[in-house]
N, CA, C and O atoms as a Maestro MAE file, in Angstrom:
{
 s_m_m2io_version
 :::
 2.0.0
}

f_m_ct {
 s_m_title
 :::
 protein
 m_atom[344] {
  # First column is atom index #
  i_m_mmod_type
  r_m_x_coord
  r_m_y_coord
  r_m_z_coord
  i_m_residue_number
  s_m_chain_name
  s_m_pdb_residue_name
  s_m_pdb_atom_name
  i_m_atomic_number
  :::
  1 25 0.821 -1.189 0.000 1 A "MET " " N  " 7
  2 3 0.000 0.000 0.000 1 A "MET " " CA " 6
  3 2 0.872 1.262 0.000 1 A "MET " " C  " 6
  4 15 0.610 2.194 -0.760 1 A "MET " " O  " 8
  5 25 1.892 1.295 0.837 2 A "ALA " " N  " 7
  6 3 2.766 2.470 0.913 2 A "ALA " " CA " 6
  7 2 3.470 2.709 -0.422 2 A "ALA " " C  " 6
  8 15 3.674 3.854 -0.826 2 A "ALA " " O  " 8
  9 25 3.835 1.633 -1.096 3 A "GLU " " N  " 7
  10 3 4.498 1.765 -2.390 3 A "GLU " " CA " 6
  11 2 3.562 2.417 -3.413 3 A "GLU " " C  " 6
  12 15 3.978 3.285 -4.181 3 A "GLU " " O  " 8
  13 25 2.311 1.995 -3.415 4 A "VAL " " N  " 7
  14 3 1.326 2.569 -4.332 4 A "VAL " " CA " 6
  15 2 1.128 4.045 -4.027 4 A "VAL " " C  " 6
  16 15 1.092 4.868 -4.942 4 A "VAL " " O  " 8
  17 25 0.999 4.388 -2.750 5 A "GLN " " N  " 7
  18 3 0.803 5.795 -2.360 5 A "GLN " " CA " 6
  19 2 1.984 6.650 -2.811 5 A "GLN " " C  " 6
  20 15 1.794 7.762 -3.303 5 A "GLN " " O  " 8
  21 25 3.196 6.137 -2.646 6 A "GLY " " N  " 7
  22 3 4.386 6.862 -3.075 6 A "GLY " " CA " 6
  23 2 4.418 7.056 -4.582 6 A "GLY " " C  " 6
  24 15 4.780 8.126 -5.072 6 A "GLY " " O  " 8
  25 25 4.041 6.026 -5.309 7 A "GLN " " N  " 7
  26 3 4.017 6.121 -6.767 7 A "GLN " " CA " 6
  27 2 2.951 7.123 -7.224 7 A "GLN " " C  " 6
  28 15 3.163 7.859 -8.188 7 A "GLN " " O  " 8
  29 25 1.828 7.151 -6.545 8 A "LEU " " N  " 7
  30 3 0.785 8.111 -6.898 8 A "LEU " " CA " 6
  31 2 1.248 9.547 -6.654 8 A "LEU " " C  " 6
  32 15 0.950 10.437 -7.452 8 A "LEU " " O  " 8
  33 25 1.970 9.778 -5.562 9 A "ARG " " N  " 7
  34 3 2.514 11.122 -5.300 9 A "ARG " " CA " 6
  35 2 3.499 11.526 -6.398 9 A "ARG " " C  " 6
  36 15 3.472 12.661 -6.873 9 A "ARG " " O  " 8
  37 25 4.362 10.602 -6.796 10 A "GLN " " N  " 7
  38 3 5.312 10.898 -7.873 10 A "GLN " " CA " 6
  39 2 4.575 11.184 -9.186 10 A "GLN " " C  " 6
  40 15 4.952 12.084 -9.937 10 A "GLN " " O  " 8
  41 25 3.536 10.418 -9.446 11 A "LEU " " N  " 7
  42 3 2.767 10.611 -10.672 11 A "LEU " " CA " 6
  43 2 2.098 11.988 -10.666 11 A "LEU " " C  " 6
  44 15 2.055 12.657 -11.698 11 A "LEU " " O  " 8
  45 25 1.584 12.411 -9.527 12 A "GLN " " N  " 7
  46 3 0.994 13.752 -9.421 12 A "GLN " " CA " 6
  47 2 2.026 14.817 -9.791 12 A "GLN " " C  " 6
  48 15 1.723 15.750 -10.534 12 A "GLN " " O  " 8
  49 25 3.226 14.675 -9.276 13 A "GLN " " N  " 7
  50 3 4.284 15.638 -9.565 13 A "GLN " " CA " 6
  51 2 4.631 15.626 -11.055 13 A "GLN " " C  " 6
  52 15 4.851 16.679 -11.654 13 A "GLN " " O  " 8
  53 25 4.677 14.449 -11.641 14 A "ARG " " N  " 7
  54 3 4.982 14.351 -13.077 14 A "ARG " " CA " 6
  55 2 3.876 14.974 -13.919 14 A "ARG " " C  " 6
  56 15 4.153 15.654 -14.907 14 A "ARG " " O  " 8
  57 25 2.628 14.745 -13.532 15 A "PHE " " N  " 7
  58 3 1.521 15.364 -14.260 15 A "PHE " " CA " 6
  59 2 1.593 16.890 -14.133 15 A "PHE " " C  " 6
  60 15 1.349 17.608 -15.103 15 A "PHE " " O  " 8
  61 25 1.923 17.373 -12.955 16 A "ALA " " N  " 7
  62 3 1.997 18.821 -12.737 16 A "ALA " " CA " 6
  63 2 3.021 19.475 -13.665 16 A "ALA " " C  " 6
  64 15 2.835 20.618 -14.083 16 A "ALA " " O  " 8
  65 25 4.094 18.762 -13.986 17 A "GLY " " N  " 7
  66 3 5.130 19.311 -14.851 17 A "GLY " " CA " 6
  67 2 5.016 18.916 -16.311 17 A "GLY " " C  " 6
  68 15 5.855 19.299 -17.125 17 A "GLY " " O  " 8
  69 25 3.989 18.155 -16.651 18 A "ALA " " N  " 7
  70 3 3.848 17.664 -18.022 18 A "ALA " " CA " 6
  71 2 3.337 18.756 -18.961 18 A "ALA " " C  " 6
  72 15 2.644 19.685 -18.546 18 A "ALA " " O  " 8
  73 25 3.693 18.617 -20.220 19 A "ALA " " N  " 7
  74 3 3.246 19.557 -21.254 19 A "ALA " " CA " 6
  75 2 1.842 19.171 -21.711 19 A "ALA " " C  " 6
  76 15 1.646 18.643 -22.805 19 A "ALA " " O  " 8
  77 25 0.878 19.449 -20.843 20 A "LEU " " N  " 7
  78 3 -0.520 19.128 -21.122 20 A "LEU " " CA " 6
  79 2 -1.365 20.372 -20.905 20 A "LEU " " C  " 6
  80 15 -0.947 21.283 -20.190 20 A "LEU " " O  " 8
  81 25 -2.543 20.426 -21.506 21 A "PRO " " N  " 7
  82 3 -3.446 21.531 -21.199 21 A "PRO " " CA " 6
  83 2 -3.770 21.542 -19.699 21 A "PRO " " C  " 6
  84 15 -3.825 20.491 -19.059 21 A "PRO " " O  " 8
  85 25 -3.980 22.721 -19.161 22 A "GLU " " N  " 7
  86 3 -4.220 22.849 -17.709 22 A "GLU " " CA " 6
  87 2 -5.391 21.991 -17.236 22 A "GLU " " C  " 6
  88 15 -5.300 21.356 -16.186 22 A "GLU " " O  " 8
  89 25 -6.484 21.961 -17.988 23 A "ALA " " N  " 7
  90 3 -7.649 21.159 -17.587 23 A "ALA " " CA " 6
  91 2 -7.284 19.682 -17.509 23 A "ALA " " C  " 6
  92 15 -7.722 18.982 -16.596 23 A "ALA " " O  " 8
  93 25 -6.492 19.207 -18.453 24 A "ALA " " N  " 7
  94 3 -6.070 17.805 -18.453 24 A "ALA " " CA " 6
  95 2 -5.170 17.527 -17.257 24 A "ALA " " C  " 6
  96 15 -5.320 16.509 -16.582 24 A "ALA " " O  " 8
  97 25 -4.243 18.429 -17.001 25 A "ARG " " N  " 7
  98 3 -3.337 18.270 -15.862 25 A "ARG " " CA " 6
  99 2 -4.130 18.166 -14.559 25 A "ARG " " C  " 6
  100 15 -3.875 17.285 -13.737 25 A "ARG " " O  " 8
  101 25 -5.079 19.057 -14.380 26 A "GLN " " N  " 7
  102 3 -5.878 19.062 -13.154 26 A "GLN " " CA " 6
  103 2 -6.722 17.793 -13.009 26 A "GLN " " C  " 6
  104 15 -6.840 17.240 -11.916 26 A "GLN " " O  " 8
  105 25 -7.304 17.338 -14.116 27 A "LYS " " N  " 7
  106 3 -8.121 16.120 -14.058 27 A "LYS " " CA " 6
  107 2 -7.263 14.896 -13.717 27 A "LYS " " C  " 6
  108 15 -7.677 14.048 -12.926 27 A "LYS " " O  " 8
  109 25 -6.091 14.807 -14.306 28 A "LEU " " N  " 7
  110 3 -5.213 13.661 -14.031 28 A "LEU " " CA " 6
  111 2 -4.686 13.694 -12.603 28 A "LEU " " C  " 6
  112 15 -4.560 12.651 -11.962 28 A "LEU " " O  " 8
  113 25 -4.382 14.878 -12.106 29 A "ILE " " N  " 7
  114 3 -3.942 14.995 -10.709 29 A "ILE " " CA " 6
  115 2 -5.077 14.579 -9.776 29 A "ILE " " C  " 6
  116 15 -4.848 13.869 -8.796 29 A "ILE " " O  " 8
  117 25 -6.293 15.016 -10.075 30 A "LYS " " N  " 7
  118 3 -7.459 14.637 -9.272 30 A "LYS " " CA " 6
  119 2 -7.666 13.124 -9.313 30 A "LYS " " C  " 6
  120 15 -8.014 12.516 -8.301 30 A "LYS " " O  " 8
  121 25 -7.454 12.521 -10.478 31 A "LEU " " N  " 7
  122 3 -7.591 11.074 -10.602 31 A "LEU " " CA " 6
  123 2 -6.597 10.354 -9.692 31 A "LEU " " C  " 6
  124 15 -6.946 9.351 -9.069 31 A "LEU " " O  " 8
  125 25 -5.365 10.854 -9.610 32 A "THR " " N  " 7
  126 3 -4.386 10.204 -8.740 32 A "THR " " CA " 6
  127 2 -4.763 10.368 -7.276 32 A "THR " " C  " 6
  128 15 -4.509 9.475 -6.468 32 A "THR " " O  " 8
  129 25 -5.370 11.505 -6.923 33 A "GLU " " N  " 7
  130 3 -5.829 11.701 -5.539 33 A "GLU " " CA " 6
  131 2 -6.945 10.723 -5.209 33 A "GLU " " C  " 6
  132 15 -6.953 10.126 -4.133 33 A "GLU " " O  " 8
  133 25 -7.881 10.559 -6.123 34 A "THR " " N  " 7
  134 3 -8.975 9.609 -5.926 34 A "THR " " CA " 6
  135 2 -8.437 8.182 -5.863 34 A "THR " " C  " 6
  136 15 -8.918 7.368 -5.075 34 A "THR " " O  " 8
  137 25 -7.445 7.883 -6.687 35 A "ALA " " N  " 7
  138 3 -6.854 6.540 -6.708 35 A "ALA " " CA " 6
  139 2 -6.223 6.201 -5.362 35 A "ALA " " C  " 6
  140 15 -6.262 5.048 -4.931 35 A "ALA " " O  " 8
  141 25 -5.647 7.192 -4.700 36 A "ALA " " N  " 7
  142 3 -5.037 6.951 -3.388 36 A "ALA " " CA " 6
  143 2 -6.096 6.523 -2.379 36 A "ALA " " C  " 6
  144 15 -5.852 5.633 -1.565 36 A "ALA " " O  " 8
  145 25 -7.256 7.143 -2.426 37 A "VAL " " N  " 7
  146 3 -8.351 6.791 -1.519 37 A "VAL " " CA " 6
  147 2 -8.904 5.415 -1.889 37 A "VAL " " C  " 6
  148 15 -9.150 4.585 -1.013 37 A "VAL " " O  " 8
  149 25 -9.095 5.179 -3.173 38 A "LYS " " N  " 7
  150 3 -9.627 3.891 -3.633 38 A "LYS " " CA " 6
  151 2 -8.693 2.734 -3.275 38 A "LYS " " C  " 6
  152 15 -9.154 1.627 -2.995 38 A "LYS " " O  " 8
  153 25 -7.397 2.985 -3.285 39 A "ALA " " N  " 7
  154 3 -6.417 1.935 -2.995 39 A "ALA " " CA " 6
  155 2 -6.606 1.380 -1.592 39 A "ALA " " C  " 6
  156 15 -6.276 0.225 -1.324 39 A "ALA " " O  " 8
  157 25 -7.133 2.197 -0.708 40 A "GLU " " N  " 7
  158 3 -7.332 1.750 0.675 40 A "GLU " " CA " 6
  159 2 -8.564 0.877 0.839 40 A "GLU " " C  " 6
  160 15 -8.635 0.076 1.771 40 A "GLU " " O  " 8
  161 25 -9.549 1.023 -0.066 41 A "GLY " " N  " 7
  162 3 -10.801 0.313 0.125 41 A "GLY " " CA " 6
  163 2 -11.078 -0.817 -0.845 41 A "GLY " " C  " 6
  164 15 -12.025 -1.580 -0.651 41 A "GLY " " O  " 8
  165 25 -10.271 -0.938 -1.879 42 A "LEU " " N  " 7
  166 3 -10.498 -1.985 -2.880 42 A "LEU " " CA " 6
  167 2 -9.434 -3.071 -2.790 42 A "LEU " " C  " 6
  168 15 -8.339 -2.854 -2.272 42 A "LEU " " O  " 8
  169 25 -9.779 -4.228 -3.300 43 A "THR " " N  " 7
  170 3 -8.763 -5.265 -3.420 43 A "THR " " CA " 6
  171 2 -7.752 -4.809 -4.462 43 A "THR " " C  " 6
  172 15 -8.030 -3.901 -5.245 43 A "THR " " O  " 8
  173 25 -6.586 -5.433 -4.471 44 A "LYS " " N  " 7
  174 3 -5.544 -5.042 -5.425 44 A "LYS " " CA " 6
  175 2 -6.047 -5.162 -6.859 44 A "LYS " " C  " 6
  176 15 -5.842 -4.251 -7.662 44 A "LYS " " O  " 8
  177 25 -6.688 -6.249 -7.183 45 A "LYS " " N  " 7
  178 3 -7.179 -6.482 -8.542 45 A "LYS " " CA " 6
  179 2 -8.250 -5.456 -8.916 45 A "LYS " " C  " 6
  180 15 -8.234 -4.912 -10.020 45 A "LYS " " O  " 8
  181 25 -9.176 -5.196 -7.998 46 A "ASP " " N  " 7
  182 3 -10.215 -4.209 -8.277 46 A "ASP " " CA " 6
  183 2 -9.608 -2.823 -8.472 46 A "ASP " " C  " 6
  184 15 -10.031 -2.078 -9.355 46 A "ASP " " O  " 8
  185 25 -8.628 -2.481 -7.658 47 A "TRP " " N  " 7
  186 3 -7.975 -1.180 -7.774 47 A "TRP " " CA " 6
  187 2 -7.231 -1.075 -9.112 47 A "TRP " " C  " 6
  188 15 -7.297 -0.044 -9.780 47 A "TRP " " O  " 8
  189 25 -6.534 -2.129 -9.495 48 A "GLN " " N  " 7
  190 3 -5.823 -2.125 -10.775 48 A "GLN " " CA " 6
  191 2 -6.800 -1.873 -11.920 48 A "GLN " " C  " 6
  192 15 -6.539 -1.053 -12.800 48 A "GLN " " O  " 8
  193 25 -7.908 -2.574 -11.902 49 A "ASN " " N  " 7
  194 3 -8.912 -2.383 -12.955 49 A "ASN " " CA " 6
  195 2 -9.476 -0.968 -12.927 49 A "ASN " " C  " 6
  196 15 -9.687 -0.354 -13.974 49 A "ASN " " O  " 8
  197 25 -9.719 -0.454 -11.721 50 A "TRP " " N  " 7
  198 3 -10.278 0.896 -11.584 50 A "TRP " " CA " 6
  199 2 -9.312 1.941 -12.133 50 A "TRP " " C  " 6
  200 15 -9.719 2.831 -12.880 50 A "TRP " " O  " 8
  201 25 -8.037 1.840 -11.768 51 A "ILE " " N  " 7
  202 3 -7.094 2.880 -12.188 51 A "ILE " " CA " 6
  203 2 -6.806 2.806 -13.685 51 A "ILE " " C  " 6
  204 15 -6.676 3.842 -14.337 51 A "ILE " " O  " 8
  205 25 -6.705 1.614 -14.232 52 A "ILE " " N  " 7
  206 3 -6.498 1.487 -15.681 52 A "ILE " " CA " 6
  207 2 -7.686 2.102 -16.420 52 A "ILE " " C  " 6
  208 15 -7.510 2.875 -17.361 52 A "ILE " " O  " 8
  209 25 -8.888 1.752 -15.984 53 A "GLY " " N  " 7
  210 3 -10.089 2.327 -16.597 53 A "GLY " " CA " 6
  211 2 -10.145 3.836 -16.428 53 A "GLY " " C  " 6
  212 15 -10.568 4.550 -17.337 53 A "GLY " " O  " 8
  213 25 -9.722 4.322 -15.271 54 A "GLY " " N  " 7
  214 3 -9.723 5.757 -15.012 54 A "GLY " " CA " 6
  215 2 -8.800 6.516 -15.943 54 A "GLY " " C  " 6
  216 15 -9.173 7.563 -16.471 54 A "GLY " " O  " 8
  217 25 -7.606 6.002 -16.148 55 A "PHE " " N  " 7
  218 3 -6.669 6.682 -17.040 55 A "PHE " " CA " 6
  219 2 -7.107 6.595 -18.492 55 A "PHE " " C  " 6
  220 15 -7.005 7.579 -19.225 55 A "PHE " " O  " 8
  221 25 -7.589 5.441 -18.919 56 A "VAL " " N  " 7
  222 3 -8.059 5.305 -20.304 56 A "VAL " " CA " 6
  223 2 -9.238 6.245 -20.535 56 A "VAL " " C  " 6
  224 15 -9.294 6.932 -21.555 56 A "VAL " " O  " 8
  225 25 -10.172 6.279 -19.601 57 A "SER " " N  " 7
  226 3 -11.326 7.163 -19.708 57 A "SER " " CA " 6
  227 2 -10.904 8.622 -19.746 57 A "SER " " C  " 6
  228 15 -11.444 9.406 -20.526 57 A "SER " " O  " 8
  229 25 -9.942 8.992 -18.910 58 A "SER " " N  " 7
  230 3 -9.464 10.378 -18.885 58 A "SER " " CA " 6
  231 2 -8.804 10.764 -20.195 58 A "SER " " C  " 6
  232 15 -9.041 11.851 -20.722 58 A "SER " " O  " 8
  233 25 -7.980 9.875 -20.715 59 A "ILE " " N  " 7
  234 3 -7.283 10.180 -21.973 59 A "ILE " " CA " 6
  235 2 -8.291 10.388 -23.097 59 A "ILE " " C  " 6
  236 15 -8.158 11.330 -23.879 59 A "ILE " " O  " 8
  237 25 -9.283 9.535 -23.186 60 A "THR " " N  " 7
  238 3 -10.267 9.688 -24.258 60 A "THR " " CA " 6
  239 2 -11.209 10.858 -23.976 60 A "THR " " C  " 6
  240 15 -11.573 11.593 -24.894 60 A "THR " " O  " 8
  241 25 -11.602 11.034 -22.727 61 A "GLY " " N  " 7
  242 3 -12.519 12.110 -22.375 61 A "GLY " " CA " 6
  243 2 -11.910 13.491 -22.515 61 A "GLY " " C  " 6
  244 15 -12.623 14.455 -22.794 61 A "GLY " " O  " 8
  245 25 -10.617 13.601 -22.328 62 A "LEU " " N  " 7
  246 3 -9.949 14.894 -22.450 62 A "LEU " " CA " 6
  247 2 -9.580 15.217 -23.888 62 A "LEU " " C  " 6
  248 15 -9.081 16.306 -24.174 62 A "LEU " " O  " 8
  249 25 -9.820 14.288 -24.783 63 A "ALA " " N  " 7
  250 3 -9.505 14.471 -26.199 63 A "ALA " " CA " 6
  251 2 -8.060 14.923 -26.399 63 A "ALA " " C  " 6
  252 15 -7.788 15.866 -27.143 63 A "ALA " " O  " 8
  253 25 -7.150 14.241 -25.730 64 A "LEU " " N  " 7
  254 3 -5.734 14.559 -25.880 64 A "LEU " " CA " 6
  255 2 -5.266 14.164 -27.266 64 A "LEU " " C  " 6
  256 15 -5.753 13.190 -27.841 64 A "LEU " " O  " 8
  257 25 -4.326 14.914 -27.798 65 A "ASN " " N  " 7
  258 3 -3.774 14.529 -29.085 65 A "ASN " " CA " 6
  259 2 -2.868 13.310 -28.880 65 A "ASN " " C  " 6
  260 15 -2.521 12.998 -27.740 65 A "ASN " " O  " 8
  261 25 -2.479 12.617 -29.949 66 A "PRO " " N  " 7
  262 3 -1.680 11.395 -29.791 66 A "PRO " " CA " 6
  263 2 -0.387 11.597 -28.996 66 A "PRO " " C  " 6
  264 15 0.001 10.718 -28.226 66 A "PRO " " O  " 8
  265 25 0.271 12.720 -29.167 67 A "THR " " N  " 7
  266 3 1.508 12.987 -28.427 67 A "THR " " CA " 6
  267 2 1.227 13.133 -26.938 67 A "THR " " C  " 6
  268 15 1.960 12.592 -26.110 67 A "THR " " O  " 8
  269 25 0.178 13.856 -26.598 68 A "GLN " " N  " 7
  270 3 -0.181 14.055 -25.196 68 A "GLN " " CA " 6
  271 2 -0.635 12.737 -24.568 68 A "GLN " " C  " 6
  272 15 -0.248 12.422 -23.443 68 A "GLN " " O  " 8
  273 25 -1.445 11.973 -25.283 69 A "ALA " " N  " 7
  274 3 -1.910 10.683 -24.769 69 A "ALA " " CA " 6
  275 2 -0.729 9.756 -24.523 69 A "ALA " " C  " 6
  276 15 -0.678 9.059 -23.509 69 A "ALA " " O  " 8
  277 25 0.215 9.749 -25.448 70 A "SER " " N  " 7
  278 3 1.409 8.930 -25.299 70 A "SER " " CA " 6
  279 2 2.213 9.353 -24.077 70 A "SER " " C  " 6
  280 15 2.740 8.509 -23.353 70 A "SER " " O  " 8
  281 25 2.307 10.643 -23.851 71 A "GLU " " N  " 7
  282 3 3.036 11.162 -22.683 71 A "GLU " " CA " 6
  283 2 2.374 10.711 -21.385 71 A "GLU " " C  " 6
  284 15 3.058 10.295 -20.450 71 A "GLU " " O  " 8
  285 25 1.055 10.792 -21.325 72 A "VAL " " N  " 7
  286 3 0.334 10.357 -20.122 72 A "VAL " " CA " 6
  287 2 0.577 8.875 -19.881 72 A "VAL " " C  " 6
  288 15 0.885 8.472 -18.759 72 A "VAL " " O  " 8
  289 25 0.444 8.065 -20.918 73 A "LEU " " N  " 7
  290 3 0.667 6.621 -20.762 73 A "LEU " " CA " 6
  291 2 2.098 6.324 -20.330 73 A "LEU " " C  " 6
  292 15 2.330 5.441 -19.505 73 A "LEU " " O  " 8
  293 25 3.049 7.056 -20.885 74 A "LYS " " N  " 7
  294 3 4.452 6.860 -20.511 74 A "LYS " " CA " 6
  295 2 4.659 7.193 -19.030 74 A "LYS " " C  " 6
  296 15 5.356 6.463 -18.325 74 A "LYS " " O  " 8
  297 25 4.064 8.282 -18.559 75 A "LEU " " N  " 7
  298 3 4.194 8.668 -17.152 75 A "LEU " " CA " 6
  299 2 3.588 7.615 -16.227 75 A "LEU " " C  " 6
  300 15 4.167 7.275 -15.195 75 A "LEU " " O  " 8
  301 25 2.421 7.105 -16.607 76 A "VAL " " N  " 7
  302 3 1.765 6.076 -15.792 76 A "VAL " " CA " 6
  303 2 2.613 4.809 -15.774 76 A "VAL " " C  " 6
  304 15 2.820 4.213 -14.716 76 A "VAL " " O  " 8
  305 25 3.097 4.402 -16.925 77 A "LYS " " N  " 7
  306 3 3.926 3.189 -17.013 77 A "LYS " " CA " 6
  307 2 5.208 3.352 -16.195 77 A "LYS " " C  " 6
  308 15 5.622 2.425 -15.499 77 A "LYS " " O  " 8
  309 25 5.837 4.525 -16.278 78 A "THR " " N  " 7
  310 3 7.048 4.781 -15.513 78 A "THR " " CA " 6
  311 2 6.760 4.735 -14.012 78 A "THR " " C  " 6
  312 15 7.537 4.175 -13.238 78 A "THR " " O  " 8
  313 25 5.647 5.323 -13.615 79 A "ALA " " N  " 7
  314 3 5.313 5.382 -12.191 79 A "ALA " " CA " 6
  315 2 5.021 4.006 -11.602 79 A "ALA " " C  " 6
  316 15 5.434 3.696 -10.484 79 A "ALA " " O  " 8
  317 25 4.316 3.198 -12.357 80 A "PHE " " N  " 7
  318 3 3.864 1.921 -11.789 80 A "PHE " " CA " 6
  319 2 4.668 0.719 -12.243 80 A "PHE " " C  " 6
  320 15 4.608 -0.336 -11.611 80 A "PHE " " O  " 8
  321 25 5.415 0.853 -13.317 81 A "GLY " " N  " 7
  322 3 6.237 -0.264 -13.773 81 A "GLY " " CA " 6
  323 2 5.462 -1.563 -13.728 81 A "GLY " " C  " 6
  324 15 4.427 -1.701 -14.381 81 A "GLY " " O  " 8
  325 25 5.949 -2.493 -12.975 82 A "GLY " " N  " 7
  326 3 5.328 -3.802 -12.879 82 A "GLY " " CA " 6
  327 2 4.200 -3.913 -11.876 82 A "GLY " " C  " 6
  328 15 3.552 -4.956 -11.792 82 A "GLY " " O  " 8
  329 25 3.949 -2.848 -11.103 83 A "LEU " " N  " 7
  330 3 2.904 -2.940 -10.081 83 A "LEU " " CA " 6
  331 2 1.540 -3.330 -10.655 83 A "LEU " " C  " 6
  332 15 0.802 -4.099 -10.038 83 A "LEU " " O  " 8
  333 25 1.209 -2.803 -11.827 84 A "LEU " " N  " 7
  334 3 -0.095 -3.109 -12.412 84 A "LEU " " CA " 6
  335 2 -0.094 -4.458 -13.093 84 A "LEU " " C  " 6
  336 15 -1.154 -4.963 -13.464 84 A "LEU " " O  " 8
  337 25 1.066 -5.049 -13.264 85 A "LEU " " N  " 7
  338 3 1.151 -6.340 -13.940 85 A "LEU " " CA " 6
  339 2 1.265 -7.499 -12.956 85 A "LEU " " C  " 6
  340 15 1.209 -8.663 -13.353 85 A "LEU " " O  " 8
  341 25 1.420 -7.187 -11.707 86 A "GLN " " N  " 7
  342 3 1.614 -8.259 -10.707 86 A "GLN " " CA " 6
  343 2 0.290 -8.833 -10.271 86 A "GLN " " C  " 6
  344 15 0.254 -9.740 -9.439 86 A "GLN " " O  " 8
  :::
 }
 m_bond[343] {
  # First column is bond index #
  i_m_from
  i_m_to
  i_m_order
  :::
  1 1 2 1
  2 2 3 1
  3 3 4 2
  4 3 5 1
  5 5 6 1
  6 6 7 1
  7 7 8 2
  8 7 9 1
  9 9 10 1
  10 10 11 1
  11 11 12 2
  12 11 13 1
  13 13 14 1
  14 14 15 1
  15 15 16 2
  16 15 17 1
  17 17 18 1
  18 18 19 1
  19 19 20 2
  20 19 21 1
  21 21 22 1
  22 22 23 1
  23 23 24 2
  24 23 25 1
  25 25 26 1
  26 26 27 1
  27 27 28 2
  28 27 29 1
  29 29 30 1
  30 30 31 1
  31 31 32 2
  32 31 33 1
  33 33 34 1
  34 34 35 1
  35 35 36 2
  36 35 37 1
  37 37 38 1
  38 38 39 1
  39 39 40 2
  40 39 41 1
  41 41 42 1
  42 42 43 1
  43 43 44 2
  44 43 45 1
  45 45 46 1
  46 46 47 1
  47 47 48 2
  48 47 49 1
  49 49 50 1
  50 50 51 1
  51 51 52 2
  52 51 53 1
  53 53 54 1
  54 54 55 1
  55 55 56 2
  56 55 57 1
  57 57 58 1
  58 58 59 1
  59 59 60 2
  60 59 61 1
  61 61 62 1
  62 62 63 1
  63 63 64 2
  64 63 65 1
  65 65 66 1
  66 66 67 1
  67 67 68 2
  68 67 69 1
  69 69 70 1
  70 70 71 1
  71 71 72 2
  72 71 73 1
  73 73 74 1
  74 74 75 1
  75 75 76 2
  76 75 77 1
  77 77 78 1
  78 78 79 1
  79 79 80 2
  80 79 81 1
  81 81 82 1
  82 82 83 1
  83 83 84 2
  84 83 85 1
  85 85 86 1
  86 86 87 1
  87 87 88 2
  88 87 89 1
  89 89 90 1
  90 90 91 1
  91 91 92 2
  92 91 93 1
  93 93 94 1
  94 94 95 1
  95 95 96 2
  96 95 97 1
  97 97 98 1
  98 98 99 1
  99 99 100 2
  100 99 101 1
  101 101 102 1
  102 102 103 1
  103 103 104 2
  104 103 105 1
  105 105 106 1
  106 106 107 1
  107 107 108 2
  108 107 109 1
  109 109 110 1
  110 110 111 1
  111 111 112 2
  112 111 113 1
  113 113 114 1
  114 114 115 1
  115 115 116 2
  116 115 117 1
  117 117 118 1
  118 118 119 1
  119 119 120 2
  120 119 121 1
  121 121 122 1
  122 122 123 1
  123 123 124 2
  124 123 125 1
  125 125 126 1
  126 126 127 1
  127 127 128 2
  128 127 129 1
  129 129 130 1
  130 130 131 1
  131 131 132 2
  132 131 133 1
  133 133 134 1
  134 134 135 1
  135 135 136 2
  136 135 137 1
  137 137 138 1
  138 138 139 1
  139 139 140 2
  140 139 141 1
  141 141 142 1
  142 142 143 1
  143 143 144 2
  144 143 145 1
  145 145 146 1
  146 146 147 1
  147 147 148 2
  148 147 149 1
  149 149 150 1
  150 150 151 1
  151 151 152 2
  152 151 153 1
  153 153 154 1
  154 154 155 1
  155 155 156 2
  156 155 157 1
  157 157 158 1
  158 158 159 1
  159 159 160 2
  160 159 161 1
  161 161 162 1
  162 162 163 1
  163 163 164 2
  164 163 165 1
  165 165 166 1
  166 166 167 1
  167 167 168 2
  168 167 169 1
  169 169 170 1
  170 170 171 1
  171 171 172 2
  172 171 173 1
  173 173 174 1
  174 174 175 1
  175 175 176 2
  176 175 177 1
  177 177 178 1
  178 178 179 1
  179 179 180 2
  180 179 181 1
  181 181 182 1
  182 182 183 1
  183 183 184 2
  184 183 185 1
  185 185 186 1
  186 186 187 1
  187 187 188 2
  188 187 189 1
  189 189 190 1
  190 190 191 1
  191 191 192 2
  192 191 193 1
  193 193 194 1
  194 194 195 1
  195 195 196 2
  196 195 197 1
  197 197 198 1
  198 198 199 1
  199 199 200 2
  200 199 201 1
  201 201 202 1
  202 202 203 1
  203 203 204 2
  204 203 205 1
  205 205 206 1
  206 206 207 1
  207 207 208 2
  208 207 209 1
  209 209 210 1
  210 210 211 1
  211 211 212 2
  212 211 213 1
  213 213 214 1
  214 214 215 1
  215 215 216 2
  216 215 217 1
  217 217 218 1
  218 218 219 1
  219 219 220 2
  220 219 221 1
  221 221 222 1
  222 222 223 1
  223 223 224 2
  224 223 225 1
  225 225 226 1
  226 226 227 1
  227 227 228 2
  228 227 229 1
  229 229 230 1
  230 230 231 1
  231 231 232 2
  232 231 233 1
  233 233 234 1
  234 234 235 1
  235 235 236 2
  236 235 237 1
  237 237 238 1
  238 238 239 1
  239 239 240 2
  240 239 241 1
  241 241 242 1
  242 242 243 1
  243 243 244 2
  244 243 245 1
  245 245 246 1
  246 246 247 1
  247 247 248 2
  248 247 249 1
  249 249 250 1
  250 250 251 1
  251 251 252 2
  252 251 253 1
  253 253 254 1
  254 254 255 1
  255 255 256 2
  256 255 257 1
  257 257 258 1
  258 258 259 1
  259 259 260 2
  260 259 261 1
  261 261 262 1
  262 262 263 1
  263 263 264 2
  264 263 265 1
  265 265 266 1
  266 266 267 1
  267 267 268 2
  268 267 269 1
  269 269 270 1
  270 270 271 1
  271 271 272 2
  272 271 273 1
  273 273 274 1
  274 274 275 1
  275 275 276 2
  276 275 277 1
  277 277 278 1
  278 278 279 1
  279 279 280 2
  280 279 281 1
  281 281 282 1
  282 282 283 1
  283 283 284 2
  284 283 285 1
  285 285 286 1
  286 286 287 1
  287 287 288 2
  288 287 289 1
  289 289 290 1
  290 290 291 1
  291 291 292 2
  292 291 293 1
  293 293 294 1
  294 294 295 1
  295 295 296 2
  296 295 297 1
  297 297 298 1
  298 298 299 1
  299 299 300 2
  300 299 301 1
  301 301 302 1
  302 302 303 1
  303 303 304 2
  304 303 305 1
  305 305 306 1
  306 306 307 1
  307 307 308 2
  308 307 309 1
  309 309 310 1
  310 310 311 1
  311 311 312 2
  312 311 313 1
  313 313 314 1
  314 314 315 1
  315 315 316 2
  316 315 317 1
  317 317 318 1
  318 318 319 1
  319 319 320 2
  320 319 321 1
  321 321 322 1
  322 322 323 1
  323 323 324 2
  324 323 325 1
  325 325 326 1
  326 326 327 1
  327 327 328 2
  328 327 329 1
  329 329 330 1
  330 330 331 1
  331 331 332 2
  332 331 333 1
  333 333 334 1
  334 334 335 1
  335 335 336 2
  336 335 337 1
  337 337 338 1
  338 338 339 1
  339 339 340 2
  340 339 341 1
  341 341 342 1
  342 342 343 1
  343 343 344 2
  :::
 }
}
């Protein structure tokens, strides 16, 4: 749990510095805050499914261009590495 919380904090910082529209940055930061709360109440598998769905939904809902979407996915992959695959 502590590892996930730490990764979420790092991801928030990366989103804050990313070259994204302000609305997208704020929504993604909010998603990581919500994910921290959800991590405490869901099973690992349920949380993994929730966060993957949350990021995919955010990327499509924010209508990010391919470069921006790729950047978001890269940041998420860097932050979580194998955590979402375990």
